[in-house]
Each structure stands twice: as structure tokens, then as C-alpha cells.
C-alpha positions in Angstrom: -127.1 -32.5 -29.9 -123.7 -31.1 -30.6 -123.1 -27.6 -29.3 -120.6 -25.3 -31.0 -118.9 -22.2 -29.8 -117.2 -19.4 -31.8 -113.7 -18.4 -31.1 -112.2 -15.4 -32.9 -108.8 -15.8 -34.6 -106.8 -13.7 -36.9 -107.5 -14.7 -40.5 -104.0 -15.9 -41.4 -103.9 -18.0 -38.1 -107.3 -19.5 -38.9 -106.1 -20.4 -42.4 -102.9 -22.1 -41.0 -105.1 -24.0 -38.5 -107.5 -25.2 -41.2 -104.6 -26.4 -43.4 -103.0 -28.2 -40.5 -106.4 -29.7 -39.5 -107.1 -31.0 -43.0 -103.6 -32.6 -43.1 -104.0 -34.7 -39.9 -107.6 -34.9 -38.8 -111.2 -35.0 -40.1 -112.5 -32.0 -38.1 -111.1 -28.9 -36.5 -112.5 -30.1 -33.1 -110.4 -33.3 -33.2 -107.3 -31.2 -34.1 -107.7 -28.8 -31.3 -108.4 -31.6 -28.8 -105.3 -33.5 -29.9 -103.2 -30.5 -29.5 -104.5 -29.7 -26.1 -104.1 -33.4 -25.0 -100.5 -33.4 -26.3 -99.5 -30.4 -24.2 -101.3 -31.6 -21.1 -100.1 -35.2 -21.3 -96.4 -34.2 -21.9 -96.5 -31.4 -19.4 -95.1 -29.0 -22.0 -95.8 -25.3 -22.3 -96.6 -24.2 -25.8 -94.2 -21.3 -25.3 -91.2 -23.7 -24.9 -89.3 -25.0 -27.9 -88.7 -28.7 -28.1 -86.2 -28.8 -30.9 -82.8 -28.5 -29.0 -83.8 -30.7 -26.1 -85.2 -33.5 -28.3 -82.1 -33.5 -30.4 -79.9 -33.5 -27.3 -82.0 -36.4 -25.9 -81.8 -38.3 -29.1 -78.0 -37.9 -29.3 -77.6 -39.0 -25.6 -79.7 -42.1 -26.2 -77.8 -43.0 -29.4 -74.5 -42.5 -27.5 -75.7 -44.8 -24.6 -76.9 -47.4 -27.1 -73.5 -47.4 -28.9 -71.8 -47.7 -25.5 -74.0 -50.7 -24.6 -73.3 -52.3 -28.0 -69.5 -51.9 -27.4 -69.8 -53.4 -23.9 -71.8 -56.4 -25.2 -69.2 -57.0 -28.0 -66.4 -56.9 -25.5 -68.2 -59.4 -23.3 -68.7 -61.7 -26.2 -65.0 -61.5 -27.2 -63.4 -61.8 -23.8 -65.9 -64.0 -21.9 -68.7 -65.7 -23.8 -66.9 -67.2 -26.8 -63.9 -68.7 -25.0 -66.2 -70.1 -22.3 -68.5 -71.6 -24.9 -65.6 -73.1 -26.7 -64.2 -74.6 -23.4 -67.7 -76.0 -22.6 -68.0 -77.6 -26.0 -64.7 -79.3 -25.5 -65.8 -80.6 -22.2 -69.0 -82.1 -23.5 -67.6 -83.6 -26.7 -67.4 -87.3 -26.8 -63.7 -87.9 -26.5 -62.0 -91.1 -25.3 -60.9 -91.1 -21.7 -57.4 -89.8 -21.2 -54.7 -92.0 -19.7 -53.5 -91.1 -16.2 -50.9 -88.4 -16.4 -47.9 -88.4 -14.0 -48.1 -86.1 -11.1 -46.4 -82.8 -11.6 -43.9 -81.3 -9.2 -44.5 -77.9 -7.8 -43.6 -75.6 -10.7 -45.0 -72.1 -10.8 -47.7 -71.8 -13.4 -46.8 -70.0 -16.6 -48.3 -66.6 -16.9 -49.8 -66.4 -20.4 -51.1 -63.0 -21.4 -54.7 -63.3 -22.3 -55.3 -61.4 -25.5 -57.8 -61.6 -28.3 -55.2 -63.4 -30.5 -54.7 -66.2 -27.9 -58.5 -66.6 -27.6 -58.9 -66.6 -31.4 -56.2 -69.2 -31.8 -57.6 -71.4 -29.0 -61.0 -71.0 -30.5 -59.7 -72.0 -33.9 -57.9 -75.0 -32.3 -61.2 -76.1 -30.6 -63.0 -75.8 -34.0 -60.4 -78.0 -35.7 -60.6 -80.6 -32.9 -64.4 -80.6 -33.1 -64.2 -81.1 -36.9 -61.7 -83.9 -36.4 -64.0 -85.6 -33.9 -66.9 -85.3 -36.3 -64.9 -86.8 -39.1 -63.8 -89.7 -36.9 -67.4 -90.3 -36.0 -68.5 -90.2 -39.7 -65.7 -92.6 -40.6 -66.8 -95.0 -37.9 -70.3 -94.9 -39.2 -69.1 -95.6 -42.7 -67.1 -98.5 -41.5 -70.0 -100.0 -39.6 -72.3 -99.6 -42.7 -69.6 -101.2 -44.9 -69.1 -104.1 -42.5 -72.9 -104.6 -42.3 -73.0 -104.7 -46.1 -70.1 -107.2 -46.3 -71.7 -109.4 -43.6 -74.9 -109.5 -45.7 -73.1 -110.9 -48.8 -73.3 -114.6 -49.3 -71.2 -116.9 -51.5 -73.3 -119.1 -53.8 -71.3 -122.1 -55.2 -72.3 -123.0 -58.7 -71.9 -126.4 -60.2 -70.8 -124.7 -63.4 -68.1 -122.1 -63.3 -66.9 -119.9 -60.5 -68.7 -119.2 -57.3 -70.9 -116.0 -57.3 -71.7 -113.4 -54.6 -75.3 -112.8 -53.6 -76.0 -109.3 -52.3 -79.3 -109.1 -50.4 -80.0 -105.6 -51.7 -82.3 -104.1 -54.3 -80.5 -102.5 -57.2 -81.9 -99.1 -56.3 -80.5 -99.4 -52.8 -77.1 -100.4 -54.3 -77.1 -97.4 -56.7 -78.1 -95.1 -53.8 -75.2 -96.4 -51.7 -72.8 -95.9 -54.6 -74.1 -92.4 -55.1 -73.8 -91.6 -51.4 -70.2 -92.8 -51.2 -69.4 -90.9 -54.4 -70.8 -87.7 -52.9 -68.8 -88.1 -49.7 -65.6 -88.5 -51.6 -66.3 -85.5 -53.8 -66.6 -83.3 -50.6 -63.1 -84.2 -49.4 
């Protein structure tokens, strides 16, 4: 059995509480319990105002987040991207280099490291990578073409000129033509 108790409030305060209660909760009891829990859980006195401190806290957090974003972007520009580009170059399939002559003791050149130098080296790395991919694609095309040519047989006819026999279905031949046409359209 639920037990209720009466508490006396001024009429305008009771009306404000009833409107607030209808807006957020089903009963006045739930509203009052939630309000009490809020103050106890957050260790806040109802006499204190939260507005200035919450705004200040929000601005501080936003400022810290913006500072962290700036730090991460700087790390990406100055450390991560150049390192990634260098690692990609190392792990690319490139032919072994010939032995270079030994260098005499010359002091190393001091090249100022700036974003422009990283950007240009990164661009050069991208171009080299694209070149290697194109070489690989060209080699694959050559191998396919040689396999195609090796499959062609010459059939000598007793009447007329000798003919070529292509051991390929017409659909495969059309597909090959279309594939080569698409590749030439790209370049």
C-alpha cells in the first residue's frame, strides 16, 4: 500500500512544479525523486548556480579538444606521412640496385625540413609508385599477349593461303578486345 504525505507549498510554486512534472515525468513523486537524486549524485547545492561554471567548463574542454586536433594534424604532417611514404618505397617491388661507388668523407648537406620538401618528396613517391604499377600492368599485358600468340596455330590449306587458328571462343576474343580498348581509353 502506497503511503502519501502532504507538503505545503505556495500556490504559484506548486503550479510551476506541476507544469515541470507533467513535462518530464508521469508523477510528481518521480519528479521530486529525480531532482533530489540529481543534487545528491552531483554534490551540488540547490543554492549554487551552474550556468557560468558549466559554460566555462565547456569552453575549456572545446579549447583542449581543438589543441589536441592541432597536435595530431601536426604529427601527421611532420612525422606520419613522410614515414609512411618512406616505408612504402622500401617495401615496393623494385629491381635490386647496382653497387654504388664508395663515397669519400664529405659532410652531409643540411637540407631544411619543411612542409614543402615533405610534400614534394611525398609527391615524388606517389609518382614512382604509379610508375611501378604501370610497369607491372604492362608486364602483365605482355604476358597475356604472348600467351595469346603462343596459342595461335597455322593451318595450311591445300587451296589458298594458310589460315590462323585461334583456340578461343568468340566471346572471349570480344572480351579481350573490349578490355584492351578500355585500357587504351584510360591513358
